[in-house]
KOLKE-975363 format. One record per residue (C-alpha): residue in one letter; x, y, z. Coordinates in Angstrom, 2 decimals, padded with zeros to 5 digits. Example, Ala and Ser with C-alpha at 12.3 -4.5 7.8 and 13.67 -1.06 7.14 Angstrom:
2
@residuo->A&c1->012.30&c2->-004.50&c3->007.80
@residuo->S&c1->013.67&c2->-001.06&c3->007.14
This chain:
370
@residuo->M&c1->020.74&c2->-140.85&c3->-021.58
@residuo->S&c1->018.36&c2->-137.93&c3->-021.48
@residuo->K&c1->019.07&c2->-135.45&c3->-024.21
@residuo->M&c1->020.32&c2->-131.53&c3->-022.45
@residuo->I&c1->019.06&c2->-128.55&c3->-023.78
@residuo->G&c1->020.19&c2->-125.05&c3->-023.33
@residuo->I&c1->017.70&c2->-122.25&c3->-023.05
@residuo->L&c1->019.07&c2->-118.42&c3->-023.32
@residuo->T&c1->017.24&c2->-115.05&c3->-023.58
@residuo->S&c1->019.06&c2->-112.41&c3->-025.59
@residuo->G&c1->018.59&c2->-109.05&c3->-026.29
@residuo->G&c1->015.37&c2->-106.32&c3->-024.70
@residuo->D&c1->013.22&c2->-108.15&c3->-022.02
@residuo->S&c1->009.71&c2->-108.80&c3->-023.69
@residuo->P&c1->005.97&c2->-109.60&c3->-022.88
@residuo->G&c1->005.68&c2->-113.47&c3->-023.16
@residuo->L&c1->009.43&c2->-114.77&c3->-022.87
@residuo->N&c1->008.55&c2->-117.37&c3->-019.43
@residuo->A&c1->005.48&c2->-118.01&c3->-021.27
@residuo->A&c1->007.77&c2->-119.35&c3->-024.04
@residuo->I&c1->010.61&c2->-120.85&c3->-021.89
@residuo->R&c1->007.81&c2->-122.90&c3->-019.82
@residuo->G&c1->006.01&c2->-123.86&c3->-023.29
@residuo->I&c1->010.15&c2->-125.47&c3->-024.22
@residuo->G&c1->010.66&c2->-126.83&c3->-020.94
@residuo->K&c1->007.16&c2->-128.38&c3->-019.92
@residuo->A&c1->006.80&c2->-130.41&c3->-023.37
@residuo->L&c1->011.03&c2->-131.09&c3->-023.22
@residuo->L&c1->010.70&c2->-132.43&c3->-020.00
@residuo->G&c1->007.25&c2->-134.33&c3->-020.33
@residuo->R&c1->006.56&c2->-135.35&c3->-023.80
@residuo->Y&c1->010.30&c2->-135.98&c3->-024.75
@residuo->G&c1->012.10&c2->-136.84&c3->-021.06
@residuo->M&c1->014.44&c2->-134.11&c3->-021.77
@residuo->K&c1->016.81&c2->-132.17&c3->-019.19
@residuo->V&c1->016.67&c2->-128.55&c3->-019.71
@residuo->I&c1->019.08&c2->-125.56&c3->-018.24
@residuo->G&c1->018.74&c2->-122.18&c3->-018.53
@residuo->F&c1->021.41&c2->-119.93&c3->-019.18
@residuo->R&c1->021.35&c2->-116.43&c3->-017.06
@residuo->D&c1->021.66&c2->-113.00&c3->-018.34
@residuo->G&c1->021.88&c2->-114.20&c3->-022.38
@residuo->F&c1->025.11&c2->-115.18&c3->-024.46
@residuo->R&c1->027.39&c2->-113.23&c3->-021.25
@residuo->G&c1->025.78&c2->-115.71&c3->-018.51
@residuo->M&c1->026.61&c2->-118.59&c3->-021.38
@residuo->M&c1->030.12&c2->-116.91&c3->-021.31
@residuo->E&c1->030.58&c2->-117.21&c3->-018.26
@residuo->N&c1->028.89&c2->-120.52&c3->-017.66
@residuo->R&c1->025.99&c2->-119.21&c3->-015.25
@residuo->T&c1->023.03&c2->-121.96&c3->-015.63
@residuo->Q&c1->019.67&c2->-122.33&c3->-013.72
@residuo->L&c1->018.29&c2->-125.99&c3->-013.99
@residuo->L&c1->014.86&c2->-125.71&c3->-015.63
@residuo->D&c1->013.04&c2->-128.33&c3->-013.72
@residuo->S&c1->009.05&c2->-128.66&c3->-013.04
@residuo->E&c1->009.41&c2->-126.50&c3->-010.16
@residuo->A&c1->011.54&c2->-124.05&c3->-011.96
@residuo->L&c1->009.03&c2->-123.23&c3->-014.88
@residuo->S&c1->005.82&c2->-123.31&c3->-011.98
@residuo->G&c1->003.56&c2->-120.51&c3->-012.13
@residuo->I&c1->005.52&c2->-118.19&c3->-014.85
@residuo->L&c1->003.08&c2->-118.15&c3->-017.31
@residuo->T&c1->001.91&c2->-114.68&c3->-016.75
@residuo->L&c1->004.76&c2->-113.15&c3->-015.59
@residuo->G&c1->006.60&c2->-110.49&c3->-017.18
@residuo->G&c1->010.02&c2->-110.29&c3->-018.03
@residuo->T&c1->012.38&c2->-113.60&c3->-018.02
@residuo->I&c1->013.29&c2->-115.33&c3->-015.18
@residuo->L&c1->016.66&c2->-116.17&c3->-017.20
@residuo->G&c1->017.66&c2->-112.38&c3->-017.26
@residuo->T&c1->019.10&c2->-110.84&c3->-020.53
@residuo->S&c1->021.39&c2->-108.86&c3->-022.19
@residuo->R&c1->022.59&c2->-107.84&c3->-025.42
@residuo->D&c1->025.74&c2->-109.02&c3->-025.14
@residuo->K&c1->026.96&c2->-110.84&c3->-028.34
@residuo->P&c1->029.34&c2->-113.96&c3->-028.58
@residuo->Y&c1->031.55&c2->-112.11&c3->-031.43
@residuo->A&c1->031.99&c2->-108.99&c3->-029.54
@residuo->M&c1->031.93&c2->-108.65&c3->-025.93
@residuo->P&c1->032.89&c2->-106.22&c3->-023.00
@residuo->V&c1->035.65&c2->-108.18&c3->-021.21
@residuo->A&c1->037.82&c2->-106.79&c3->-018.86
@residuo->G&c1->037.28&c2->-102.95&c3->-020.35
@residuo->K&c1->037.71&c2->-104.44&c3->-023.87
@residuo->T&c1->036.13&c2->-106.14&c3->-026.57
@residuo->R&c1->036.63&c2->-109.65&c3->-026.84
@residuo->D&c1->035.37&c2->-112.38&c3->-029.50
@residuo->M&c1->034.27&c2->-114.69&c3->-026.80
@residuo->T&c1->032.88&c2->-117.69&c3->-029.46
@residuo->D&c1->035.10&c2->-120.45&c3->-028.64
@residuo->V&c1->034.16&c2->-119.89&c3->-024.65
@residuo->I&c1->030.54&c2->-120.22&c3->-025.69
@residuo->V&c1->031.25&c2->-123.19&c3->-027.33
@residuo->G&c1->033.22&c2->-124.56&c3->-025.16
@residuo->N&c1->030.57&c2->-124.32&c3->-022.20
@residuo->Y&c1->028.50&c2->-125.36&c3->-024.86
@residuo->R&c1->030.52&c2->-128.83&c3->-024.72
@residuo->K&c1->031.01&c2->-129.13&c3->-021.40
@residuo->H&c1->027.72&c2->-129.07&c3->-020.59
@residuo->H&c1->027.11&c2->-132.03&c3->-023.41
@residuo->L&c1->024.42&c2->-130.30&c3->-024.80
@residuo->D&c1->022.16&c2->-131.39&c3->-027.71
@residuo->A&c1->020.81&c2->-128.03&c3->-028.83
@residuo->L&c1->020.60&c2->-124.22&c3->-027.37
@residuo->V&c1->017.39&c2->-122.15&c3->-027.70
@residuo->C&c1->017.79&c2->-118.85&c3->-028.40
@residuo->L&c1->014.77&c2->-116.91&c3->-027.87
@residuo->G&c1->015.13&c2->-112.49&c3->-029.11
@residuo->G&c1->014.57&c2->-110.55&c3->-031.73
@residuo->G&c1->016.43&c2->-109.82&c3->-034.88
@residuo->G&c1->019.96&c2->-109.92&c3->-033.30
@residuo->T&c1->019.75&c2->-112.88&c3->-031.47
@residuo->Q&c1->018.98&c2->-114.51&c3->-034.89
@residuo->K&c1->021.73&c2->-113.10&c3->-035.90
@residuo->N&c1->023.90&c2->-114.69&c3->-032.95
@residuo->A&c1->022.35&c2->-117.61&c3->-033.24
@residuo->Y&c1->023.62&c2->-118.07&c3->-036.76
@residuo->H&c1->026.94&c2->-117.36&c3->-035.50
@residuo->L&c1->026.84&c2->-120.17&c3->-033.27
@residuo->M&c1->025.33&c2->-122.61&c3->-035.70
@residuo->K&c1->028.09&c2->-121.64&c3->-037.96
@residuo->Q&c1->030.62&c2->-122.55&c3->-035.39
@residuo->G&c1->028.92&c2->-126.20&c3->-035.46
@residuo->L&c1->026.16&c2->-126.17&c3->-032.65
@residuo->N&c1->022.85&c2->-127.26&c3->-032.59
@residuo->V&c1->020.44&c2->-124.56&c3->-032.52
@residuo->I&c1->017.15&c2->-123.21&c3->-032.85
@residuo->T&c1->015.58&c2->-119.79&c3->-031.92
@residuo->L&c1->012.11&c2->-118.54&c3->-031.67
@residuo->P&c1->010.71&c2->-114.91&c3->-032.73
@residuo->K&c1->010.53&c2->-112.36&c3->-029.80
@residuo->T&c1->010.09&c2->-108.12&c3->-029.87
@residuo->I&c1->007.53&c2->-106.23&c3->-029.08
@residuo->D&c1->008.52&c2->-103.84&c3->-032.54
@residuo->N&c1->006.99&c2->-107.47&c3->-034.59
@residuo->D&c1->010.57&c2->-106.59&c3->-036.93
@residuo->V&c1->011.58&c2->-110.15&c3->-036.96
@residuo->A&c1->011.48&c2->-110.86&c3->-040.41
@residuo->M&c1->010.06&c2->-114.34&c3->-041.78
@residuo->T&c1->007.45&c2->-114.76&c3->-039.18
@residuo->D&c1->003.63&c2->-113.94&c3->-039.52
@residuo->V&c1->004.06&c2->-112.06&c3->-035.90
@residuo->S&c1->006.69&c2->-111.73&c3->-032.81
@residuo->F&c1->005.75&c2->-112.96&c3->-029.06
@residuo->G&c1->005.67&c2->-109.08&c3->-027.42
@residuo->Y&c1->004.18&c2->-107.07&c3->-030.11
@residuo->D&c1->000.27&c2->-107.92&c3->-029.10
@residuo->T&c1->001.26&c2->-107.07&c3->-025.21
@residuo->A&c1->002.49&c2->-104.00&c3->-025.89
@residuo->L&c1->000.12&c2->-103.18&c3->-028.91
@residuo->G&c1->-002.83&c2->-103.57&c3->-025.99
@residuo->I&c1->-000.66&c2->-101.04&c3->-023.58
@residuo->A&c1->000.13&c2->-098.39&c3->-026.34
@residuo->T&c1->-003.71&c2->-098.56&c3->-027.37
@residuo->E&c1->-004.35&c2->-097.60&c3->-023.54
@residuo->A&c1->-002.69&c2->-095.01&c3->-023.97
@residuo->I&c1->-003.65&c2->-093.52&c3->-026.77
@residuo->D&c1->-007.37&c2->-093.81&c3->-025.03
@residuo->R&c1->-006.58&c2->-092.35&c3->-022.20
@residuo->L&c1->-004.99&c2->-089.18&c3->-023.92
@residuo->H&c1->-007.97&c2->-088.41&c3->-025.74
@residuo->S&c1->-009.78&c2->-087.42&c3->-022.01
@residuo->T&c1->-007.18&c2->-084.86&c3->-021.53
@residuo->A&c1->-006.83&c2->-083.70&c3->-025.53
@residuo->H&c1->-010.52&c2->-083.20&c3->-025.68
@residuo->S&c1->-010.77&c2->-081.53&c3->-022.34
@residuo->H&c1->-008.06&c2->-079.38&c3->-023.42
@residuo->H&c1->-008.16&c2->-078.70&c3->-027.03
@residuo->R&c1->-004.57&c2->-080.07&c3->-027.36
@residuo->I&c1->-002.30&c2->-081.88&c3->-029.67
@residuo->L&c1->-001.01&c2->-084.51&c3->-028.01
@residuo->V&c1->001.81&c2->-086.28&c3->-029.28
@residuo->L&c1->002.60&c2->-089.79&c3->-027.75
@residuo->E&c1->005.98&c2->-091.24&c3->-028.91
@residuo->L&c1->005.76&c2->-095.31&c3->-029.24
@residuo->M&c1->008.52&c2->-097.61&c3->-029.75
@residuo->G&c1->009.32&c2->-099.88&c3->-032.72
@residuo->N&c1->013.16&c2->-098.75&c3->-033.42
@residuo->K&c1->012.90&c2->-098.81&c3->-037.29
@residuo->A&c1->009.57&c2->-100.69&c3->-038.34
@residuo->G&c1->006.10&c2->-098.95&c3->-037.74
@residuo->W&c1->003.64&c2->-101.64&c3->-036.55
@residuo->L&c1->003.30&c2->-100.66&c3->-032.88
@residuo->A&c1->002.32&c2->-097.32&c3->-034.07
@residuo->L&c1->000.48&c2->-098.26&c3->-036.65
@residuo->G&c1->-001.83&c2->-100.87&c3->-034.96
@residuo->A&c1->-002.10&c2->-099.12&c3->-031.28
@residuo->G&c1->-003.13&c2->-095.46&c3->-033.73
@residuo->I&c1->-005.78&c2->-097.44&c3->-035.77
@residuo->A&c1->-006.65&c2->-099.22&c3->-032.12
@residuo->G&c1->-006.91&c2->-095.92&c3->-030.44
@residuo->G&c1->-007.95&c2->-093.98&c3->-033.16
@residuo->A&c1->-005.04&c2->-091.52&c3->-033.58
@residuo->D&c1->-005.97&c2->-088.46&c3->-035.93
@residuo->V&c1->-002.37&c2->-088.72&c3->-037.03
@residuo->I&c1->000.00&c2->-091.82&c3->-037.48
@residuo->L&c1->003.71&c2->-091.33&c3->-038.06
@residuo->I&c1->005.71&c2->-094.41&c3->-038.83
@residuo->P&c1->009.72&c2->-095.21&c3->-040.60
@residuo->E&c1->008.26&c2->-095.85&c3->-043.37
@residuo->I&c1->006.23&c2->-093.39&c3->-044.42
@residuo->P&c1->008.97&c2->-089.99&c3->-044.23
@residuo->Y&c1->006.32&c2->-086.96&c3->-043.38
@residuo->D&c1->006.33&c2->-083.72&c3->-044.24
@residuo->V&c1->005.34&c2->-081.41&c3->-041.12
@residuo->K&c1->002.82&c2->-078.85&c3->-042.86
@residuo->K&c1->000.85&c2->-081.34&c3->-044.09
@residuo->V&c1->000.42&c2->-082.86&c3->-040.97
@residuo->A&c1->-000.03&c2->-079.24&c3->-039.64
@residuo->A&c1->-002.97&c2->-078.62&c3->-042.64
@residuo->A&c1->-004.88&c2->-082.24&c3->-041.40
@residuo->I&c1->-004.76&c2->-080.84&c3->-037.62
@residuo->L&c1->-006.36&c2->-077.89&c3->-038.65
@residuo->R&c1->-008.66&c2->-078.66&c3->-040.55
@residuo->R&c1->-009.48&c2->-080.81&c3->-037.98
@residuo->S&c1->-009.83&c2->-077.76&c3->-035.78
@residuo->H&c1->-011.93&c2->-075.80&c3->-038.58
@residuo->S&c1->-014.41&c2->-078.36&c3->-038.66
@residuo->G&c1->-015.32&c2->-077.92&c3->-034.68
@residuo->Q&c1->-012.73&c2->-080.85&c3->-033.26
@residuo->G&c1->-010.35&c2->-079.35&c3->-031.34
@residuo->F&c1->-007.96&c2->-081.46&c3->-030.33
@residuo->S&c1->-005.73&c2->-084.16&c3->-032.53
@residuo->I&c1->-004.04&c2->-087.14&c3->-031.32
@residuo->V&c1->-000.34&c2->-088.04&c3->-032.91
@residuo->A&c1->000.84&c2->-091.70&c3->-032.92
@residuo->M&c1->004.52&c2->-091.23&c3->-033.38
@residuo->A&c1->007.22&c2->-094.59&c3->-034.15
@residuo->E&c1->010.37&c2->-093.42&c3->-032.62
@residuo->G&c1->012.32&c2->-094.17&c3->-036.02
@residuo->A&c1->009.92&c2->-092.03&c3->-038.10
@residuo->M&c1->011.57&c2->-089.28&c3->-039.69
@residuo->S&c1->010.47&c2->-085.93&c3->-041.89
@residuo->R&c1->011.15&c2->-085.91&c3->-045.50
@residuo->Q&c1->013.91&c2->-083.10&c3->-044.62
@residuo->V&c1->015.79&c2->-085.55&c3->-042.59
@residuo->V&c1->015.78&c2->-088.24&c3->-044.81
@residuo->A&c1->017.02&c2->-086.19&c3->-047.49
@residuo->K&c1->019.82&c2->-085.12&c3->-045.69
@residuo->L&c1->020.67&c2->-088.53&c3->-044.64
@residuo->D&c1->020.21&c2->-089.66&c3->-048.21
@residuo->E&c1->023.02&c2->-086.88&c3->-049.32
@residuo->A&c1->025.02&c2->-087.97&c3->-046.40
@residuo->S&c1->024.89&c2->-091.64&c3->-047.36
@residuo->K&c1->026.15&c2->-090.85&c3->-051.07
@residuo->K&c1->028.98&c2->-088.54&c3->-049.70
@residuo->D&c1->030.44&c2->-091.10&c3->-047.78
@residuo->K&c1->029.30&c2->-094.52&c3->-048.38
@residuo->G&c1->032.07&c2->-096.17&c3->-046.61
@residuo->N&c1->031.52&c2->-094.45&c3->-043.00
@residuo->K&c1->028.38&c2->-095.98&c3->-041.79
@residuo->K&c1->029.46&c2->-095.50&c3->-038.50
@residuo->K&c1->030.62&c2->-091.93&c3->-038.19
@residuo->E&c1->027.11&c2->-091.37&c3->-039.61
@residuo->K&c1->025.07&c2->-092.97&c3->-037.22
@residuo->K&c1->026.94&c2->-091.80&c3->-034.37
@residuo->Q&c1->026.61&c2->-088.39&c3->-035.36
@residuo->Q&c1->022.54&c2->-089.29&c3->-035.79
@residuo->A&c1->022.67&c2->-090.81&c3->-031.81
@residuo->Q&c1->024.37&c2->-087.51&c3->-030.66
@residuo->E&c1->021.68&c2->-085.95&c3->-033.07
@residuo->V&c1->018.58&c2->-087.26&c3->-031.93
@residuo->A&c1->020.30&c2->-087.02&c3->-027.74
@residuo->A&c1->020.77&c2->-082.92&c3->-028.15
@residuo->G&c1->016.95&c2->-082.85&c3->-029.08
@residuo->N&c1->018.19&c2->-080.93&c3->-031.98
@residuo->K&c1->016.89&c2->-083.68&c3->-034.60
@residuo->P&c1->014.22&c2->-082.05&c3->-036.89
@residuo->G&c1->012.05&c2->-085.14&c3->-036.95
@residuo->N&c1->011.94&c2->-086.36&c3->-033.07
@residuo->S&c1->009.24&c2->-086.55&c3->-031.33
@residuo->Q&c1->009.52&c2->-083.49&c3->-029.27
@residuo->Y&c1->010.78&c2->-081.59&c3->-032.16
@residuo->L&c1->007.56&c2->-082.59&c3->-033.73
@residuo->A&c1->005.76&c2->-081.16&c3->-031.34
@residuo->Q&c1->007.28&c2->-077.68&c3->-031.05
@residuo->Q&c1->006.58&c2->-077.41&c3->-034.81
@residuo->L&c1->003.16&c2->-078.33&c3->-034.84
@residuo->E&c1->002.63&c2->-075.93&c3->-031.75
@residuo->E&c1->004.47&c2->-072.80&c3->-033.55
@residuo->L&c1->002.20&c2->-073.80&c3->-037.42
@residuo->T&c1->-000.62&c2->-074.67&c3->-035.87
@residuo->G&c1->-001.33&c2->-071.91&c3->-032.86
@residuo->L&c1->-002.37&c2->-075.08&c3->-030.87
@residuo->E&c1->-001.01&c2->-076.17&c3->-027.66
@residuo->S&c1->001.10&c2->-079.68&c3->-027.93
@residuo->R&c1->002.23&c2->-081.92&c3->-025.60
@residuo->L&c1->004.68&c2->-084.93&c3->-025.67
@residuo->T&c1->004.03&c2->-088.23&c3->-024.09
@residuo->I&c1->007.16&c2->-091.09&c3->-024.94
@residuo->L&c1->005.47&c2->-094.15&c3->-023.49
@residuo->G&c1->008.67&c2->-095.65&c3->-023.65
@residuo->Y&c1->009.30&c2->-099.00&c3->-021.40
@residuo->L&c1->005.73&c2->-099.34&c3->-020.06
@residuo->Q&c1->005.08&c2->-100.41&c3->-023.33
@residuo->R&c1->007.26&c2->-103.99&c3->-022.48
@residuo->G&c1->006.48&c2->-104.36&c3->-019.01
@residuo->G&c1->003.67&c2->-106.38&c3->-017.08
@residuo->T&c1->002.18&c2->-109.19&c3->-017.39
@residuo->P&c1->001.59&c2->-110.77&c3->-020.99
@residuo->S&c1->-001.50&c2->-110.41&c3->-022.65
@residuo->A&c1->-003.69&c2->-114.17&c3->-023.57
@residuo->G&c1->-002.61&c2->-113.81&c3->-027.42
@residuo->D&c1->001.15&c2->-113.45&c3->-026.04
@residuo->R&c1->000.88&c2->-116.43&c3->-023.81
@residuo->L&c1->-000.69&c2->-118.62&c3->-026.50
@residuo->L&c1->001.63&c2->-117.70&c3->-029.32
@residuo->A&c1->004.98&c2->-118.21&c3->-027.07
@residuo->T&c1->003.38&c2->-121.44&c3->-025.95
@residuo->R&c1->002.20&c2->-122.80&c3->-029.63
@residuo->L&c1->006.26&c2->-121.76&c3->-030.50
@residuo->G&c1->007.66&c2->-123.49&c3->-027.28
@residuo->T&c1->005.82&c2->-126.71&c3->-027.64
@residuo->A&c1->006.44&c2->-126.66&c3->-031.60
@residuo->C&c1->010.40&c2->-125.88&c3->-030.95
@residuo->A&c1->010.49&c2->-129.09&c3->-028.58
@residuo->D&c1->008.91&c2->-131.60&c3->-031.31
@residuo->L&c1->011.57&c2->-129.28&c3->-033.63
@residuo->I&c1->014.39&c2->-130.50&c3->-030.99
@residuo->H&c1->012.87&c2->-134.46&c3->-030.97
@residuo->N&c1->012.80&c2->-134.76&c3->-034.26
@residuo->G&c1->016.41&c2->-133.09&c3->-034.88
@residuo->E&c1->015.95&c2->-130.54&c3->-036.90
@residuo->F&c1->018.42&c2->-127.38&c3->-036.06
@residuo->G&c1->019.44&c2->-124.19&c3->-037.54
@residuo->V&c1->015.89&c2->-123.36&c3->-037.98
@residuo->M&c1->013.53&c2->-120.09&c3->-036.31
@residuo->V&c1->010.07&c2->-121.45&c3->-035.27
@residuo->A&c1->008.35&c2->-119.28&c3->-037.10
@residuo->A&c1->004.39&c2->-118.42&c3->-036.76
@residuo->R&c1->002.44&c2->-119.01&c3->-039.31
@residuo->G&c1->-001.42&c2->-119.09&c3->-039.38
@residuo->D&c1->-002.48&c2->-120.50&c3->-036.70
@residuo->G&c1->000.42&c2->-123.28&c3->-037.05
@residuo->F&c1->004.13&c2->-122.79&c3->-037.44
@residuo->E&c1->007.44&c2->-123.12&c3->-040.32
@residuo->A&c1->010.63&c2->-124.45&c3->-039.43
@residuo->V&c1->012.39&c2->-121.17&c3->-041.47
@residuo->P&c1->016.79&c2->-121.23&c3->-041.93
@residuo->L&c1->017.90&c2->-118.92&c3->-039.96
@residuo->K&c1->019.89&c2->-118.09&c3->-042.85
@residuo->D&c1->016.67&c2->-116.62&c3->-044.17
@residuo->V&c1->015.93&c2->-114.11&c3->-041.31
@residuo->V&c1->019.21&c2->-112.67&c3->-040.33
@residuo->G&c1->020.34&c2->-110.02&c3->-042.20
@residuo->R&c1->016.66&c2->-108.91&c3->-042.72
@residuo->R&c1->013.76&c2->-106.58&c3->-041.28
@residuo->R&c1->010.06&c2->-107.10&c3->-041.69
@residuo->T&c1->008.65&c2->-103.53&c3->-041.93
@residuo->V&c1->005.32&c2->-102.53&c3->-042.78
@residuo->P&c1->004.62&c2->-102.43&c3->-046.80
@residuo->L&c1->003.24&c2->-099.42&c3->-048.19
@residuo->D&c1->000.58&c2->-101.29&c3->-049.16
@residuo->H&c1->-000.72&c2->-103.13&c3->-046.26
@residuo->Y&c1->-004.27&c2->-103.14&c3->-045.93
@residuo->W&c1->-003.29&c2->-101.47&c3->-042.21
@residuo->I&c1->-002.42&c2->-098.30&c3->-043.93
@residuo->E&c1->-005.45&c2->-098.35&c3->-046.47
@residuo->S&c1->-008.24&c2->-099.34&c3->-043.71
@residuo->A&c1->-006.37&c2->-095.67&c3->-041.57
@residuo->R&c1->-006.65&c2->-093.62&c3->-044.72
@residuo->S&c1->-010.02&c2->-094.70&c3->-044.93
@residuo->V&c1->-010.97&c2->-093.36&c3->-042.39
@residuo->H&c1->-009.09&c2->-090.01&c3->-042.87
@residuo->T&c1->-006.18&c2->-090.55&c3->-040.41
@residuo->C&c1->-003.32&c2->-088.23&c3->-042.09
@residuo->F&c1->000.57&c2->-090.24&c3->-042.24
@residuo->G&c1->001.96&c2->-086.71&c3->-043.63
@residuo->D&c1->002.18&c2->-087.85&c3->-046.85
């Protein structure tokens, strides 16, 4: 009998997901004669047993499509909202895996997906994953698909902001995604020629940022572009959080909830709106904020992401054929590496402080606020 393989996409949508589905599916169908089904809307769809046959017709024409033809969700197998309550639906998911006589389950997603896949692996399922995220923060891989597309979109946004900033002699702050990793803001900031780059890995001093902008103004450059990662924080905020953590180490959930409420209220000294106001007050220059938001992860995937997703997808099919499971298919140079999931979960790929991108940016007089 032909082997049966399941595929699901989980977490936020990302360019390249369909290219990865296509790469996995076409290699399994054409090279190894296996059958493939997709589960709709991530782990929730697997729990609800909502499937889609991924045959040659279903895989045709999806290479250039953004998003995911399978749909996605952020639901976790062990903590899934069902009928108004959060329940552990692991047994149901395992049961559906057995019901479809699956030989393996492929999970495409970011850090949370890697953790969820590892949880299912420990329940005895043959699991294999691919790293997907525009944040580029999945551990143990050189790069995640989705990042290259988002980087291009963010860079183009900075390019377009230059004309307005120059024409009106303004400070323009651009907030970019990236969660707690600065790859997107750093890469786009360098490629777009931002004057200031603020990332989570380097807490900033707003007075030093203002001073750098004033130096540009006094030298005749009457505008400045600030590329800011959504997770970037000022030194003052970092100090407050460290103090709160010391006082209440056992109550992390309450701390995180309070932080989220402060950001939502616009009161957190360090978020982009507050930063734009501070810079206007400190410099006397008009300041405007642009939040790129979900535009960064929408639309047609770049050639780089299509290539990467296809490369990792076909490698995934080879690993399945060889019976190698419990791994993530990581990008390594021009090839790949099968990395044990236990080495991936619970870790985040952040920007090293001595990374050559940072050194290059400093060499062209980019300010990091430190």
